[in-house]
N, C-alpha and C positions, 0 to 999 in steps of 0.2 A: 513563519510558520503559516501554512495554508490548510484550510478546512474545506471539505466538500462531501456530499453524500454518495459520490461515486467517483472513480479515478478520472473520467473525462472531465469533470467539473474542475478538478485541480490541474489536470494537464492543459486546460484551456487558458490558464494564466501564463503570462510570459516569464514569470519567475520559476516555474516548474520546468524541470529537465526530464525528457522522456529517455529512460535508461532502464534496461532489464536487469533484474537481480538474478543471477544464475542459481544461487541457492534457493530462493524463493520459487523460481520456475520449477526447479528439481522437486522440491517438496510438494508443489501443487500437482504436478504430473504423476507423482508417486503416491499421492494421497496420504502423505505423512502429515499429521495434524501439527500445526505450529500457529496458535492463536496470535493474530495480528500481523502475520506475514503476508506479503503480497509479491507479485512478480515484478513490481517496479522498485527500482533502487531509491532508497530514501523515503519510501511511502509505507506508513503503518496503517492497519485497520483497527478501529476501536469499536467495541461492542456498544449496545444501548446502555445509557446511563453510566458511562465510563467518563472518568476525568483525567485530564493530562495536565501535569504540573510542569 
């Protein structure tokens, strides 16, 4: 599991794979809200003060 304040911090790590998520890209471009969704496959966004177990 990798953490970073922005995608480029995560993608700079050799363990991260740069792959687009077609559903995430579609939601982003159509302005359909989906909390936590990103355009990168396998990457999720967490809000402030959110925990992940």
